[in-house]
C-alpha positions as CSV (number, residue, x, y, z in Angstrom):
1,X,0.0,0.0,0.0
2,X,1.3,3.4,-0.9
3,X,1.3,5.6,2.2
4,X,1.0,9.4,2.0
5,X,2.8,11.5,4.6
6,X,0.3,14.3,4.6
7,X,-3.4,13.9,5.2
8,X,-5.4,14.6,2.0
9,X,-7.5,17.7,2.1
10,X,-11.1,17.1,3.1
11,X,-13.5,17.9,0.2
12,X,-15.3,20.3,2.5
13,X,-12.2,22.4,2.8
14,X,-11.8,22.3,-1.0
15,X,-15.4,23.4,-1.5
16,X,-14.9,26.2,1.0
17,X,-11.5,27.5,-0.3
18,X,-11.8,26.9,-4.0
19,X,-15.5,27.7,-4.6
20,X,-17.4,29.3,-1.7
21,X,-14.9,32.0,-0.7
22,X,-13.9,33.1,-4.2
23,X,-17.5,33.4,-5.2
24,X,-18.3,35.3,-2.0
25,X,-21.2,32.9,-1.4
26,X,-22.7,32.3,2.1
27,X,-23.4,28.8,3.4
28,X,-27.1,29.6,3.3
29,X,-27.0,30.8,-0.3
30,X,-25.1,27.7,-1.4
31,X,-27.4,25.4,0.6
32,X,-30.4,26.9,-1.2
33,X,-28.8,26.4,-4.6
34,X,-27.9,22.8,-3.8
35,X,-31.3,22.1,-2.3
36,X,-29.8,20.8,1.0
37,X,-30.1,22.0,4.5
38,X,-27.8,24.7,5.8
39,X,-26.9,22.5,8.7
40,X,-25.8,19.6,6.5
41,X,-23.7,21.8,4.2
42,X,-22.1,23.4,7.2
43,X,-21.1,20.0,8.5
44,X,-19.5,19.2,5.2
45,X,-17.7,22.5,5.0
46,X,-16.5,22.2,8.6
47,X,-15.2,18.6,7.9
48,X,-17.6,16.9,10.2
49,X,-19.5,15.1,7.4
50,X,-18.3,13.6,4.1
51,X,-19.4,13.9,0.5
52,X,-22.1,11.4,-0.3
53,X,-22.9,10.3,-3.9
54,X,-26.0,12.6,-3.8
55,X,-24.0,15.6,-2.6
56,X,-21.3,14.8,-5.3
57,X,-24.0,15.0,-8.0
58,X,-25.3,18.3,-6.6
59,X,-21.9,19.8,-6.4
60,X,-21.0,18.6,-9.9
61,X,-24.1,20.1,-11.4
62,X,-23.7,23.4,-9.5
63,X,-20.0,23.9,-10.3
64,X,-19.8,22.2,-13.7
65,X,-17.4,19.5,-12.4
66,X,-17.8,15.8,-12.2
67,X,-19.2,13.7,-9.3
68,X,-16.0,11.7,-9.5
69,X,-14.0,14.8,-8.5
70,X,-15.9,15.1,-5.2
71,X,-16.0,11.4,-4.5
72,X,-12.3,10.9,-5.2
73,X,-11.4,13.7,-2.8
74,X,-13.6,12.0,-0.2
75,X,-12.2,8.5,-0.9
76,X,-8.6,9.8,-0.6
77,X,-9.4,11.5,2.7
78,X,-11.3,8.5,4.1
79,X,-8.6,5.9,3.1
80,X,-5.8,8.0,4.7
81,X,-7.8,8.3,7.9
82,X,-8.5,4.6,8.0
83,X,-4.8,3.8,7.4
84,X,-3.8,5.9,10.3
85,X,-6.4,4.4,12.8
86,X,-5.5,1.5,15.0
87,X,-8.4,-0.8,14.2
88,X,-6.4,-4.0,13.7
89,X,-6.6,-3.9,9.9
90,X,-2.8,-4.1,9.6
91,X,-2.8,-7.5,11.4
92,X,-5.0,-9.1,8.7
93,X,-3.2,-11.9,7.0
94,X,-3.4,-12.3,3.2
95,X,-5.4,-15.2,1.9
96,X,-3.5,-17.2,-0.8
97,X,-5.4,-17.4,-4.1
98,X,-4.4,-19.6,-7.0
99,X,-3.5,-17.4,-10.0
100,X,-4.6,-20.0,-12.6
101,X,-7.6,-21.3,-10.6
102,X,-11.2,-21.5,-11.9
103,X,-11.7,-17.7,-11.3
104,X,-9.1,-16.8,-13.9
105,X,-6.8,-15.3,-11.3
106,X,-9.1,-12.5,-10.3
107,X,-9.1,-13.4,-6.6
108,X,-12.7,-14.5,-6.2
109,X,-13.7,-18.0,-5.1
110,X,-15.5,-20.1,-7.7
111,X,-19.2,-20.6,-7.3
112,X,-20.6,-24.0,-7.8
């Protein structure tokens, strides 16, 4: 696994610094445009909530971006956080999978 030294920017911070502030928009105005509650948008902007697929679609439409942009930002942030939490995931042992087995080497067990 490739490990980053620096925590990726939360998409809420990107939304705040790259879109909301340069446009001079308030949280209330953006929430109205996105058709979401001010409380939920505030949670995203203050990095207490993540970007859901629904929010990614709303942001993509509002700012002429792609939903993938917002979801990839969230994924990078979430994975970094998970890698740096002690939940025991690092102690999981790999399961050997035959490369030329009945699954064609894709790593899934065959169904019968």
